[in-house]
C-alpha positions as CSV (number, residue, x, y, z in Angstrom):
1,X,9.6,20.2,-14.9
2,X,5.9,20.0,-15.4
3,X,3.4,18.6,-12.8
4,X,0.2,17.3,-14.3
5,X,-2.8,15.2,-13.5
6,X,-2.2,11.5,-14.4
7,X,-4.5,9.9,-17.0
8,X,-5.4,6.2,-17.4
9,X,-2.9,5.9,-20.2
10,X,-0.1,6.8,-17.7
11,X,-0.7,3.9,-15.4
12,X,2.0,1.5,-16.7
13,X,4.7,4.1,-16.7
14,X,3.7,5.4,-13.3
15,X,3.6,1.9,-11.9
16,X,7.1,1.1,-13.3
17,X,8.5,4.2,-11.7
18,X,7.0,3.5,-8.3
19,X,8.2,0.0,-8.2
20,X,11.7,0.9,-9.3
21,X,11.9,3.8,-6.8
22,X,11.0,1.4,-4.0
23,X,13.5,-1.2,-5.0
24,X,16.4,1.2,-5.7
25,X,15.9,4.1,-3.3
26,X,14.3,2.5,-0.3
27,X,16.9,0.0,0.6
28,X,17.3,1.4,4.1
29,X,13.7,0.3,4.7
30,X,13.5,-3.2,3.0
31,X,17.3,-4.1,3.3
32,X,16.9,-6.1,0.2
33,X,14.8,-8.6,2.1
34,X,12.6,-10.4,-0.4
35,X,9.6,-10.8,2.0
36,X,9.6,-7.2,3.1
37,X,10.0,-6.0,-0.5
38,X,7.2,-8.3,-1.6
39,X,4.9,-6.9,1.1
40,X,5.6,-3.3,0.1
41,X,5.1,-4.0,-3.6
42,X,2.0,-6.2,-3.1
43,X,-0.5,-3.4,-3.8
44,X,1.7,-1.7,-6.5
45,X,-0.2,-3.4,-9.3
46,X,-1.4,-2.2,-12.7
47,X,-5.0,-2.6,-11.6
48,X,-4.4,-0.6,-8.4
49,X,-2.6,2.2,-10.3
50,X,-5.4,2.4,-12.8
51,X,-7.9,2.6,-9.9
52,X,-5.9,5.3,-8.1
53,X,-5.7,7.4,-11.2
54,X,-9.4,7.0,-12.2
55,X,-11.2,6.9,-8.9
56,X,-13.5,9.8,-8.3
57,X,-12.0,12.1,-5.6
58,X,-8.5,10.6,-5.8
59,X,-5.7,12.7,-7.2
60,X,-2.6,11.2,-8.9
61,X,0.0,13.7,-10.2
62,X,3.0,13.1,-12.5
63,X,6.2,15.1,-12.7
64,X,7.8,15.2,-16.1
65,X,11.1,16.5,-17.0
66,X,13.4,16.2,-20.0
67,X,10.7,14.3,-21.9
68,X,10.3,11.6,-19.3
69,X,8.5,10.7,-16.2
70,X,10.4,11.9,-13.1
71,X,7.9,11.3,-10.2
72,X,4.5,10.1,-9.1
73,X,2.4,11.3,-6.2
74,X,-1.2,10.7,-5.1
75,X,-3.7,11.1,-2.4
76,X,-7.3,9.9,-1.7
77,X,-10.4,11.9,-1.2
78,X,-10.0,11.1,2.6
79,X,-6.7,13.0,2.6
80,X,-4.4,9.9,2.7
81,X,-1.2,10.5,0.8
82,X,-0.6,7.1,-0.8
83,X,2.1,7.8,-3.3
84,X,5.2,10.0,-3.5
85,X,8.0,8.4,-5.5
86,X,10.7,9.7,-7.7
87,X,12.7,8.1,-10.4
88,X,16.2,7.2,-9.0
89,X,18.0,9.3,-11.6
90,X,15.9,12.3,-10.5
91,X,16.5,12.0,-6.8
92,X,17.5,15.3,-5.1
93,X,16.4,17.4,-8.0
94,X,13.3,18.9,-6.4
95,X,10.8,16.5,-7.9
96,X,9.4,15.3,-4.6
97,X,9.1,18.8,-3.3
98,X,7.2,19.9,-6.4
99,X,4.9,16.9,-6.3
100,X,4.2,17.3,-2.6
101,X,3.5,21.0,-3.0
102,X,1.1,20.3,-5.8
103,X,-0.7,17.6,-3.8
104,X,-1.1,20.0,-0.9
105,X,-2.4,22.7,-3.2
106,X,-5.0,20.3,-4.7
107,X,-6.0,19.0,-1.3
108,X,-6.6,22.6,-0.1
109,X,-8.7,23.3,-3.2
110,X,-10.7,20.2,-2.3
111,X,-11.2,21.7,1.2
112,X,-9.4,18.7,2.9
113,X,-8.4,19.7,6.4
114,X,-5.1,17.7,6.4
115,X,-3.0,15.2,4.6
116,X,-1.9,12.0,6.4
117,X,0.6,9.3,5.5
118,X,2.7,6.4,6.8
119,X,6.3,7.2,6.1
120,X,9.3,5.1,5.6
121,X,12.6,5.7,7.3
122,X,13.9,6.9,3.9
123,X,11.3,9.6,3.6
124,X,10.6,10.5,7.2
125,X,12.9,13.6,7.4
126,X,11.7,14.9,4.0
127,X,8.2,15.2,5.4
128,X,9.2,16.5,8.8
129,X,11.2,19.2,7.0
130,X,8.0,20.2,5.2
131,X,5.8,20.7,8.3
132,X,4.4,17.3,8.8
133,X,4.0,16.2,12.4
134,X,4.2,12.8,14.0
135,X,0.7,11.5,14.7
136,X,1.7,8.0,15.8
137,X,5.1,6.4,16.3
138,X,4.6,2.7,16.8
139,X,6.6,1.3,13.9
140,X,5.4,1.0,10.4
141,X,4.7,-1.7,7.8
142,X,8.4,-2.5,7.8
143,X,8.3,-3.5,11.5
144,X,10.9,-0.9,12.5
145,X,10.4,2.1,14.9
146,X,11.8,4.4,12.3
147,X,8.6,4.7,10.3
148,X,5.5,6.5,11.6
149,X,2.2,8.1,10.9
150,X,2.5,11.8,9.9
151,X,0.0,14.5,9.2
152,X,-0.1,18.1,8.1
153,X,-3.0,20.5,8.8
154,X,-3.8,22.4,5.6
């Protein structure tokens, strides 16, 4: 697997992976509810993906394996982890671990003091197992108490 910086030409493929990952792998968060899913996907547009990839200070990374896109991760210059999604067929193959480690490495190189994120129920334990700590636990965008704000000091 190779982890590399995303380029503008990668936006469509990255967006398709993110949207498919949410729909297929995050069912415990959206329960197939069309309104919840619509809200989660609302900012997952081609224009936003292009902006995340090209915005000065933001970092979007891609994991590629076996000649195809396996995962997408990204964070802002403020240290907000905004993307960490894996292709359904690549789940549990180390893609998310590799992408998160690469994001943390880049964030340290940028001298960011921490990474923060709002996690879903599906991803919560993944982040806790990697040293992220609960910052706030008042529910998340899905309206459940299972999501929360997490941070990791770098």
